[in-house]
C-alpha positions, 0 to 999 in steps of 0.5 A: 553465528547468533551475531550474523542472525540478529544482524539479519534480523535487524535488516530484515525488520528494517526493511519492512517497516522502517522502525523495527530493527530500532525497536529490535536493538532497544528490546536487547537491552531487556535481554540480560534481565530476561535471561537472569530471571529464566531458566527456560530457554522456551521461556526466555525466547517466548518473553523476548518476543512479547517484550519486542512486540509490545515495544514494537506496537508502542512505537507503532501507535503512540510514538511515530505518529507524532514523530512523524509530523516532524518529518512532513508525513501523516498516517492514514486511518487504520479504519473506516474514518472519513470513509477511508480504509486500508485494503490490508491491516498489515499495511498500517502494522507495517508503517507503510501508511504515511503521507504528506498532509495535502496528500491525506486531505485530497484523499478525504476529499475524494472519499467523501465525495464518492460516499456522497453519490453511494453511501455505502462506499468507502475509499480503499488504499494500498501502499503509501509511504514510511513515516521517515526520511526522504528516499528511504525505499518502500521495497518493492516500489521504486518511488514510495519514498517521499510522503507524495505517492499513494497506491489505492485499490480499484472499486469491486462489486460483489458477482452474485448480487452486485453491492459494493465489496469496499475490499479487493480480490488479493489479500495484498491489494495487488496481483489480480487485474482488469485485464486487456480485451481482444483489441486493447493495447496489452502492455504487460505482454509487450513488456514481458516480451521486451525482457522486463520479467518482473512486470506481471510477475506479481499476478503470477505469485498471487493466487487468481481463484478469489477474482471469481467473487468480484467484478470490477467497476470500471465506473466508480473506479473512473470517477476516484480517478477524475477527481484525482485527475481533476485536483490541482496538486496532484501531479501524475497518476499511473494506470494502464494504457488499456484502462485510460482508454477503456474507462474514458479518460484519454483527455487527462495528461497526468494520466500515464504509462509508468513504464516497463521498469516498474510493474503492471497498474491494472491492479491499482491506481498510482496518484502522486503530488506534483 
């Protein structure tokens, strides 16, 4: 039973963080010493957990970033460096913030240009890729596995005073959508009716209560999409068709519908290199 639990923990940590399983195996090397020095079972468990956490942070912040460069990937910043930051710090703690250097440079350029128009602006990113190995899945995404893809949050304003929030109405950045209005194409209903149950599932799981505090800024969101669309190194951008039409982006062929096998893209922007 203990071996099965350790194997399960190894798999979960690997799936969630890519490196967590390896760190767990390394932490096991310390368990014999800990067991010899501590008689209390509770004390042993606590020290083992602390050792794992310490090792994990050492790997995540000191060892993984330089090693990732060998795989052609670099880490996106955890703070507002170059007017870019994650919506949720867990994205960085779980090593889901790695991209190709070319993508990082493009994102910096877009964030800088947006900041020039509004000094309060910070571009917020969501999931990117893991640091190592192409085709290693970044669950639940279908394609974030080669350093070439990045999700970005929409721009929102505070509903009370209209100021930029530089955050997302959703804790994880996904799941609260700019819904289609009457007369707009509703791909969420279409895909769901076609049997793709996962298409709008996240919107049902994420609480919508905080959405009242935010107002979707279509103009600034469209400006971000245009900057990416005008970059020759960007190959595809995914947003829902109703937003492509509403935001005046119909002239861009690289802005596409991602298909029903994916999930809704009226809560974030997906960009990827050619």
